[in-house]
C-alpha positions as CSV (number, residue, x, y, z in Angstrom):
1,X,113.5,149.7,37.6
2,X,115.6,149.9,34.7
3,X,118.2,152.6,34.3
4,X,119.2,153.5,30.6
5,X,122.3,155.7,30.2
6,X,123.2,158.2,27.3
7,X,126.6,158.4,25.4
8,X,129.4,156.3,26.7
9,X,127.3,155.2,29.8
10,X,128.4,151.9,31.4
11,X,126.5,150.6,34.2
12,X,129.3,150.2,36.5
13,X,129.9,153.8,37.4
14,X,127.2,156.0,35.7
15,X,124.3,155.4,37.9
16,X,126.0,155.0,41.1
17,X,124.3,157.9,43.2
18,X,121.0,157.6,41.5
19,X,121.0,153.9,41.9
20,X,121.8,154.0,45.6
21,X,118.7,156.4,46.2
22,X,116.5,154.2,44.4
23,X,117.6,151.1,46.3
24,X,117.1,152.9,49.6
25,X,113.5,153.6,48.7
26,X,113.0,149.8,48.1
27,X,113.2,149.7,44.3
28,X,115.1,146.7,42.7
29,X,117.2,148.5,40.3
30,X,118.6,147.1,37.1
31,X,121.0,149.1,34.6
32,X,122.1,148.4,31.1
33,X,124.8,149.7,28.8
34,X,124.8,150.0,24.9
35,X,127.5,148.9,22.4
36,X,129.2,151.6,20.3
37,X,129.2,154.0,23.4
38,X,125.4,154.2,22.7
39,X,125.7,155.9,19.5
40,X,124.2,153.1,17.2
41,X,120.9,153.6,15.7
42,X,118.5,154.5,18.4
43,X,116.1,151.9,17.1
44,X,118.6,149.2,17.8
45,X,119.1,150.4,21.2
46,X,115.4,150.4,21.7
47,X,115.2,146.8,20.8
48,X,118.0,145.9,23.1
49,X,116.0,148.1,25.8
50,X,112.9,145.8,24.8
51,X,114.7,142.6,25.4
52,X,116.1,143.8,28.7
53,X,112.6,144.9,30.0
54,X,111.2,141.3,29.2
55,X,114.1,139.7,30.8
56,X,113.4,141.7,34.0
57,X,109.8,141.1,33.8
58,X,110.5,137.4,33.7
59,X,113.1,137.3,36.5
60,X,111.0,139.4,38.8
61,X,107.5,138.6,37.9
62,X,106.7,142.2,37.6
63,X,103.9,143.3,35.3
64,X,105.5,146.5,34.5
65,X,109.1,148.0,34.7
66,X,109.8,151.8,35.4
67,X,112.5,153.2,33.1
68,X,114.8,156.0,34.0
69,X,117.1,157.4,31.2
70,X,119.7,160.1,31.0
71,X,120.4,162.1,27.9
72,X,120.3,159.7,24.8
73,X,118.8,157.0,26.9
74,X,115.8,159.0,27.2
75,X,115.3,159.0,23.4
76,X,115.9,155.3,23.5
77,X,113.2,154.8,26.1
78,X,110.7,157.0,24.2
79,X,111.2,154.9,21.0
80,X,110.6,151.7,22.7
81,X,107.5,153.1,24.6
82,X,105.9,155.3,21.9
83,X,106.8,153.2,18.6
84,X,107.3,149.8,19.7
85,X,104.6,148.9,22.0
86,X,106.4,149.3,25.3
87,X,103.8,151.2,26.7
88,X,102.0,148.1,27.5
89,X,105.1,146.9,29.5
90,X,106.3,150.1,31.5
91,X,104.8,152.0,34.5
92,X,106.4,155.5,34.6
93,X,109.2,156.9,32.3
94,X,111.6,159.4,33.8
95,X,114.0,161.4,31.7
96,X,117.0,163.4,32.7
97,X,118.7,165.8,30.5
98,X,117.2,164.1,27.2
99,X,117.5,166.2,24.0
100,X,113.7,165.6,23.4
101,X,113.9,168.2,20.4
102,X,117.7,167.5,19.6
103,X,120.6,169.3,20.3
104,X,123.2,171.1,18.3
105,X,126.1,169.3,19.9
106,X,125.3,166.3,18.1
107,X,127.3,167.8,15.0
108,X,130.4,166.8,16.8
109,X,130.1,163.3,15.8
110,X,127.7,163.1,12.6
111,X,129.2,159.7,11.4
112,X,127.6,158.1,14.3
113,X,123.6,157.3,13.5
114,X,122.4,158.4,17.0
115,X,123.9,161.8,16.5
116,X,122.4,162.3,13.1
117,X,119.1,161.3,14.8
118,X,119.6,163.8,17.7
119,X,120.0,166.8,15.2
120,X,117.3,169.3,15.7
121,X,114.7,168.9,13.0
122,X,115.6,165.2,12.3
123,X,113.0,162.9,10.5
124,X,113.5,160.6,13.7
125,X,112.7,163.4,16.1
126,X,109.7,164.6,14.1
127,X,108.2,161.1,14.0
128,X,108.8,160.4,17.6
129,X,107.4,163.9,18.5
130,X,104.2,163.0,16.5
131,X,103.4,159.8,18.6
132,X,101.5,160.1,21.9
133,X,103.0,159.7,25.5
134,X,100.7,156.9,26.8
135,X,102.5,156.2,30.2
136,X,103.2,158.7,32.9
137,X,106.6,160.8,31.9
138,X,108.4,163.0,34.3
139,X,111.1,164.9,32.6
140,X,114.0,166.8,34.5
141,X,116.4,169.2,32.8
142,X,118.9,171.7,33.4
143,X,119.1,175.4,32.2
144,X,123.0,175.1,32.3
145,X,123.3,171.9,30.2
146,X,126.3,172.1,28.0
147,X,125.3,169.1,26.1
148,X,121.5,169.8,25.2
149,X,122.0,173.0,23.1
150,X,119.7,175.0,23.3
151,X,118.7,173.8,26.7
152,X,115.0,174.4,25.9
153,X,115.0,171.5,23.7
154,X,115.3,169.3,26.6
155,X,111.5,170.2,27.4
156,X,108.9,167.5,26.6
157,X,105.4,168.2,25.7
158,X,103.0,166.1,27.6
159,X,105.2,165.4,30.5
160,X,105.6,166.8,33.9
161,X,108.6,169.1,33.3
162,X,111.0,170.3,36.0
163,X,113.8,172.8,35.1
164,X,116.7,173.0,37.4
165,X,118.4,176.2,37.2
166,X,121.7,174.9,38.8
167,X,123.8,171.8,37.9
168,X,124.4,170.7,34.2
169,X,124.1,167.6,32.2
170,X,126.0,165.1,34.3
171,X,124.9,167.0,37.5
172,X,121.3,165.4,36.9
173,X,122.7,162.2,37.8
174,X,123.8,163.3,41.3
175,X,121.6,166.2,42.5
176,X,118.7,165.3,44.9
177,X,116.7,168.1,43.1
178,X,116.7,165.8,40.0
179,X,115.8,162.7,41.8
180,X,112.9,164.2,43.9
181,X,110.5,164.7,41.0
182,X,111.1,161.3,39.8
183,X,110.7,159.4,43.2
184,X,107.5,161.6,43.7
185,X,106.0,160.4,40.2
186,X,106.9,156.7,41.2
187,X,105.0,157.1,44.3
188,X,102.1,158.5,43.0
189,X,102.0,155.9,40.2
190,X,102.1,153.2,42.8
191,X,99.5,154.7,45.2
192,X,97.1,154.8,42.2
193,X,97.7,151.4,40.9
């Protein structure tokens, strides 16, 4: 299991609660962070993710690695899985509060490549949206998300979508209601594997 953060996410604190829940279920959990607060070109972050997945597979002997991404981390995962052949390396993808169709809050830092890529209607998002989801995706988002604007842009066609009415963008990392659909999808995948 590899956890990929969004903007400014560092593996030291960002995933503490979510990580502990997964570890209690018996999953070996790895986390990563990205340079430039994660706001470099999303393709560059996806190449880093690719390297990390390969290293985890080599270290653990696993055939596939499950991915969980929060916010921008979900777009990094999708780029890897949908455009770089990562679908052959990944079991289940779970996204939390990811701006799958962009977010208006990205205008706050347009000098950073990832923010330009996250603008609604960007060529990056249109290209990504045209690619199929060839692995199981579960997507959890909040209707009170102050960073994914409008919050409906967090819905992902082709995924199992779960909208939480309470809790916001960062609350998805803490709430059991956001964790439950993820662990349920992982269990179903493993049961059928």
